[in-house]
C-alpha positions as a Markdown table, in Angstrom:
| # | Residue | x | y | z |
|---|---|---|---|---|
| 1 | Met | -57.0 | -19.4 | -74.4 |
| 2 | Tyr | -54.4 | -18.6 | -71.7 |
| 3 | Lys | -55.5 | -16.9 | -68.7 |
| 4 | Met | -53.4 | -14.2 | -67.2 |
| 5 | Ala | -52.6 | -14.5 | -63.4 |
| 6 | Lys | -54.5 | -11.9 | -61.5 |
| 7 | Lys | -52.2 | -9.1 | -60.1 |
| 8 | Ile | -52.4 | -8.9 | -56.2 |
| 9 | Tyr | -50.4 | -6.0 | -54.3 |
| 10 | Met | -49.6 | -5.9 | -50.7 |
| 11 | Asp | -47.9 | -2.6 | -49.7 |
| 12 | Ile | -46.6 | -2.1 | -46.2 |
| 13 | Asn | -46.1 | 1.5 | -45.6 |
| 14 | Phe | -44.5 | 2.3 | -41.8 |
| 15 | Asp | -44.4 | 5.8 | -42.5 |
| 16 | Thr | -48.0 | 6.4 | -43.0 |
| 17 | Lys | -48.8 | 3.4 | -40.8 |
| 18 | Lys | -51.0 | 1.8 | -43.4 |
| 19 | Ala | -50.8 | -1.6 | -45.1 |
| 20 | Thr | -53.0 | -2.0 | -48.3 |
| 21 | Leu | -54.2 | -5.1 | -50.1 |
| 22 | Thr | -55.4 | -4.6 | -53.6 |
| 23 | Gly | -56.4 | -6.8 | -56.4 |
| 24 | Leu | -58.0 | -9.7 | -54.3 |
| 25 | Lys | -61.2 | -8.1 | -53.4 |
| 26 | Glu | -63.4 | -5.6 | -55.3 |
| 27 | Gln | -62.1 | -2.9 | -53.1 |
| 28 | Pro | -58.7 | -2.4 | -51.5 |
| 29 | Val | -58.2 | -3.6 | -48.1 |
| 30 | Ile | -56.7 | -1.0 | -45.8 |
| 31 | Arg | -55.4 | -1.7 | -42.3 |
| 32 | Thr | -53.8 | 0.7 | -39.9 |
| 33 | Ile | -50.2 | -0.8 | -38.8 |
| 34 | Thr | -50.8 | -1.4 | -35.0 |
| 35 | Glu | -48.6 | -2.7 | -32.3 |
| 36 | Ser | -50.9 | -5.7 | -32.0 |
| 37 | Lys | -49.7 | -6.9 | -35.4 |
| 38 | Ile | -46.0 | -6.3 | -34.7 |
| 39 | Phe | -43.5 | -8.5 | -33.1 |
| 40 | Lys | -40.3 | -6.9 | -31.8 |
| 41 | Asp | -37.3 | -8.1 | -30.1 |
| 42 | Arg | -33.5 | -7.5 | -30.1 |
| 43 | Trp | -32.9 | -9.3 | -33.3 |
| 44 | Lys | -36.2 | -9.4 | -35.2 |
| 45 | Phe | -39.0 | -7.0 | -36.3 |
| 46 | Cys | -42.0 | -8.6 | -38.0 |
| 47 | Tyr | -45.4 | -7.3 | -39.1 |
| 48 | Tyr | -48.2 | -9.4 | -40.3 |
| 49 | Phe | -51.7 | -8.9 | -42.0 |
| 50 | Asp | -54.3 | -11.6 | -41.6 |
| 51 | Leu | -57.1 | -11.8 | -44.3 |
| 52 | Pro | -60.1 | -14.2 | -43.8 |
| 53 | Ile | -60.6 | -16.5 | -46.7 |
| 54 | Gly | -63.4 | -18.9 | -45.7 |
| 55 | Glu | -65.9 | -19.5 | -43.3 |
| 56 | Asn | -64.2 | -21.7 | -40.8 |
| 57 | Gln | -61.4 | -19.3 | -40.0 |
| 58 | Glu | -59.2 | -19.9 | -43.0 |
| 59 | Lys | -57.1 | -17.2 | -43.7 |
| 60 | Trp | -54.0 | -15.8 | -45.6 |
| 61 | Thr | -51.4 | -14.1 | -43.7 |
| 62 | Phe | -49.1 | -11.6 | -45.4 |
| 63 | Ser | -45.8 | -11.0 | -43.3 |
| 64 | Trp | -42.7 | -8.9 | -43.6 |
| 65 | Ser | -39.9 | -9.5 | -41.3 |
| 66 | Gln | -36.4 | -8.2 | -40.7 |
| 67 | Leu | -33.4 | -9.7 | -39.0 |
| 68 | Val | -30.5 | -8.0 | -37.4 |
| 69 | Glu | -31.3 | -4.9 | -39.7 |
| 70 | Lys | -29.7 | -6.8 | -42.5 |
| 71 | Glu | -32.1 | -9.5 | -43.9 |
| 72 | Gln | -35.7 | -8.9 | -45.0 |
| 73 | Tyr | -38.3 | -11.2 | -45.8 |
| 74 | Phe | -41.8 | -11.2 | -47.3 |
| 75 | Lys | -43.9 | -14.3 | -46.8 |
| 76 | Leu | -47.5 | -15.4 | -47.9 |
| 77 | Glu | -49.0 | -18.2 | -45.9 |
| 78 | Gln | -52.3 | -20.0 | -45.7 |
| 79 | Cys | -53.9 | -21.4 | -42.6 |
| 80 | Ile | -56.7 | -24.0 | -42.6 |
| 81 | Pro | -57.5 | -24.7 | -39.1 |
| 82 | Phe | -58.4 | -28.3 | -38.4 |
| 83 | Ser | -62.4 | -28.8 | -37.9 |
| 84 | Lys | -63.9 | -28.2 | -34.6 |
| 85 | Asn | -66.0 | -31.4 | -35.0 |
| 86 | Pro | -65.5 | -33.3 | -31.6 |
| 87 | Asn | -65.8 | -36.6 | -33.4 |
| 88 | Leu | -62.8 | -36.0 | -35.6 |
| 89 | Ile | -59.3 | -37.0 | -34.2 |
| 90 | Glu | -56.6 | -34.6 | -35.5 |
| 91 | Pro | -53.8 | -36.5 | -37.4 |
| 92 | Gln | -50.5 | -36.7 | -36.0 |
| 93 | Asn | -48.8 | -34.8 | -38.6 |
| 94 | Tyr | -51.2 | -32.3 | -39.2 |
| 95 | Asn | -50.0 | -28.7 | -40.0 |
| 96 | Pro | -52.8 | -26.0 | -40.6 |
| 97 | Trp | -50.1 | -23.7 | -42.1 |
| 98 | Thr | -48.7 | -23.8 | -45.7 |
| 99 | Thr | -46.3 | -21.2 | -47.1 |
| 100 | Leu | -47.5 | -20.2 | -50.6 |
| 101 | Ala | -44.7 | -17.8 | -51.5 |
| 102 | Ser | -41.7 | -16.3 | -49.8 |
| 103 | Trp | -38.9 | -13.7 | -50.9 |
| 104 | Cys | -35.9 | -12.5 | -49.2 |
| 105 | Tyr | -33.6 | -9.5 | -49.5 |
| 106 | Ile | -30.3 | -9.1 | -47.8 |
| 107 | Met | -28.8 | -5.7 | -48.0 |
| 108 | His | -25.5 | -6.7 | -46.3 |
| 109 | Pro | -24.6 | -10.3 | -46.6 |
| 110 | Cys | -22.1 | -11.8 | -44.3 |
| 111 | Phe | -19.1 | -13.3 | -45.8 |
| 112 | Gly | -19.9 | -17.0 | -47.2 |
| 113 | Ile | -23.6 | -16.2 | -47.9 |
| 114 | Lys | -24.6 | -16.8 | -51.3 |
| 115 | Tyr | -27.1 | -14.0 | -51.5 |
| 116 | Thr | -26.0 | -10.5 | -52.7 |
| 117 | Asp | -27.6 | -7.2 | -52.8 |
| 118 | Thr | -30.5 | -8.8 | -54.5 |
| 119 | Ile | -34.2 | -9.8 | -54.2 |
| 120 | Tyr | -34.8 | -13.6 | -54.4 |
| 121 | Cys | -37.9 | -15.5 | -54.6 |
| 122 | Asn | -37.5 | -18.6 | -52.6 |
| 123 | Glu | -40.8 | -20.4 | -52.9 |
| 124 | Tyr | -44.1 | -20.0 | -55.0 |
| 125 | His | -46.6 | -22.3 | -54.9 |
| 126 | Pro | -47.4 | -23.7 | -58.5 |
| 127 | Ile | -51.1 | -23.2 | -58.0 |
| 128 | Leu | -50.8 | -20.0 | -56.6 |
| 129 | Gln | -48.5 | -19.1 | -59.6 |
| 130 | Lys | -51.3 | -20.0 | -62.0 |
| 131 | Lys | -53.8 | -18.0 | -60.1 |
| 132 | Tyr | -52.1 | -15.0 | -58.9 |
| 133 | Asp | -49.2 | -12.6 | -59.4 |
| 134 | Ile | -48.2 | -11.5 | -55.8 |
| 135 | Val | -46.3 | -8.4 | -55.4 |
| 136 | Phe | -45.0 | -7.1 | -51.9 |
| 137 | Ser | -43.6 | -3.8 | -51.1 |
| 138 | Val | -42.1 | -2.1 | -48.0 |
| 139 | Lys | -41.6 | 1.7 | -47.3 |
| 140 | Gly | -40.4 | 3.6 | -44.2 |
| 141 | Lys | -38.8 | 2.9 | -40.9 |
| 142 | Pro | -38.0 | 0.3 | -39.3 |
| 143 | Cys | -37.1 | -1.3 | -42.8 |
| 144 | Ile | -33.5 | -0.6 | -43.8 |
| 145 | Lys | -34.3 | -0.3 | -47.3 |
| 146 | Glu | -37.5 | 0.1 | -49.4 |
| 147 | Trp | -37.9 | -2.8 | -51.6 |
| 148 | Ser | -40.5 | -4.4 | -53.9 |
| 149 | Thr | -40.8 | -8.1 | -55.1 |
| 150 | Glu | -41.1 | -6.8 | -58.8 |
| 151 | Gln | -37.5 | -6.8 | -59.1 |
| 152 | Ile | -36.9 | -10.4 | -58.2 |
| 153 | Thr | -34.3 | -13.1 | -59.0 |
| 154 | Asn | -35.7 | -16.6 | -59.0 |
| 155 | Asn | -33.5 | -19.1 | -57.5 |
| 156 | Phe | -35.9 | -22.1 | -57.5 |
C-alpha cells in the first residue's frame, strides 16, 4: 500500500507579524516575527524560523529571503551539530547543515537569466519527498509579491 506524503505548511505573514508551521506537530507552531530572526542589509532581506527536532540541538530551519527586490527564495535546512564529546575529533569536511528543499521565484529576471516569472523547485531531498510535502507561502511587506510553492515548476 502506497503511503501519501504528509502535508506540512510554512506560512510567513509579514502583515500580521506571524509565522505558522502546521502539519509537523499535533498543534500548529506559531511564532511572532521579530527583528531577532530577520537579517537586513542594502541588498538582502531574510527571515528564518527554527524548529528543534532532537535532543542534541538538531533543528530544521525554514527561511525566506529576498534579494534586490527581484528574487525570492524559500529554503528548508537541517542542522545536526557535531557531538560535544571532548574525546571525539571533528572531521575535516564535517558540515552540520544540509539543504533539504529550496525554491526560487524571480519576479523581474535580468536579461540572460533562464528563469521567468515562475516558481521553481531547485532541490528536494529524495527522503524528504517520500515523507513530507512541504508548502511555503509568504504574504505582506517586505515581499514584493505574495507567492506559494503550491504553484511550482520542477527543474531538477
